[in-house]
DRENBA-896364 format. One line per 8 residues: their letters; for each residue x, y, z of C-alpha. Coordinates in nm, 2 decimals, always signed. Layout:
! residues N
a	X Y Z | ...
This chain:
! residues 101
maflenkv	+7.76 +7.08 +17.09 | +8.08 +6.92 +17.23 | +7.89 +6.63 +17.39 | +7.80 +6.50 +17.05 | +8.17 +6.47 +16.96 | +8.29 +6.26 +17.26 | +8.32 +5.88 +17.25 | +8.01 +5.71 +17.41
avvtrira	+7.94 +5.37 +17.54 | +7.59 +5.22 +17.51 | +7.50 +4.95 +17.76 | +7.18 +4.75 +17.71 | +7.05 +4.49 +17.95 | +6.81 +4.24 +17.80 | +6.65 +3.94 +17.98 | +6.55 +3.62 +17.79
krgmrewl	+6.23 +3.45 +17.88 | +6.28 +3.11 +18.04 | +6.42 +2.86 +17.79 | +6.51 +3.14 +17.54 | +6.86 +3.23 +17.65 | +7.05 +3.04 +17.38 | +6.82 +3.17 +17.11 | +6.87 +3.53 +17.24
ekelikmm	+7.24 +3.49 +17.24 | +7.24 +3.37 +16.88 | +7.02 +3.66 +16.77 | +7.24 +3.92 +16.94 | +7.55 +3.75 +16.78 | +7.38 +3.80 +16.44 | +7.38 +4.17 +16.50 | +7.75 +4.19 +16.57
splrskeg	+7.89 +4.20 +16.22 | +7.64 +4.46 +16.08 | +7.68 +4.69 +16.38 | +8.06 +4.66 +16.39 | +8.07 +4.76 +16.02 | +7.88 +5.08 +16.08 | +8.08 +5.40 +16.05 | +8.18 +5.52 +16.40
cinysihr	+8.12 +5.18 +16.58 | +8.44 +5.10 +16.77 | +8.31 +4.79 +16.96 | +8.01 +4.57 +17.01 | +8.02 +4.29 +17.25 | +7.78 +4.06 +17.43 | +7.81 +3.96 +17.80 | +7.61 +3.71 +18.01
hstdmdll	+7.56 +3.78 +18.39 | +7.78 +3.55 +18.59 | +7.50 +3.41 +18.81 | +7.17 +3.51 +18.63 | +7.22 +3.32 +18.30 | +6.90 +3.47 +18.14 | +7.04 +3.83 +18.18 | +7.25 +3.95 +17.89
mtyevwes	+7.42 +4.28 +17.82 | +7.54 +4.44 +17.50 | +7.82 +4.69 +17.52 | +7.88 +4.92 +17.24 | +8.14 +5.20 +17.20 | +8.10 +5.47 +16.94 | +8.33 +5.74 +16.81 | +8.06 +6.00 +16.91
mkemvddk	+7.70 +6.03 +16.99 | +7.65 +6.21 +16.66 | +7.77 +5.90 +16.47 | +7.55 +5.68 +16.67 | +7.23 +5.88 +16.62 | +7.31 +5.99 +16.26 | +7.20 +5.64 +16.15 | +6.87 +5.68 +15.97
epshithf	+6.74 +5.34 +16.06 | +6.56 +5.27 +16.39 | +6.79 +5.17 +16.66 | +6.89 +4.80 +16.65 | +6.75 +4.75 +17.00 | +6.42 +4.91 +16.91 | +6.39 +4.70 +16.60 | +6.49 +4.39 +16.79
trthgkei	+6.23 +4.45 +17.06 | +5.96 +4.51 +16.80 | +6.03 +4.19 +16.62 | +6.12 +3.96 +16.91 | +5.93 +4.10 +17.20 | +5.77 +3.76 +17.28 | +6.10 +3.60 +17.35 | +6.23 +3.86 +17.59
egmpettv	+6.12 +3.95 +17.94 | +6.00 +4.31 +17.96 | +6.17 +4.60 +17.78 | +6.55 +4.61 +17.74 | +6.72 +4.88 +17.96 | +6.96 +5.10 +17.76 | +7.19 +5.36 +17.91 | +7.44 +5.59 +17.73
wdlvv	+7.77 +5.68 +17.90 | +8.00 +5.96 +17.80 | +8.37 +5.90 +17.81 | +8.54 +6.09 +18.10 | +8.90 +5.98 +18.06
């Protein structure tokens, strides 16, 4: 399956409940080092929307889909949502993008 061997980007949009943005940013920052140290992770960064300050986005780049899904642990976003669902608004929206060029 060739698609498992191409670099992929994972984009997750997550909204903090009112008054929880700083907390959410700190929690996402805590995940940076563990994720960046995983085999196959090329990048993990956090972005804040330029006008909607409560909307954050994580951007991950992985060597391949296979390396991303080979991890035996639940996804970090799934785990995060289960443990901190009360501090975020709704469910995070995650999309996976294949590298074209």
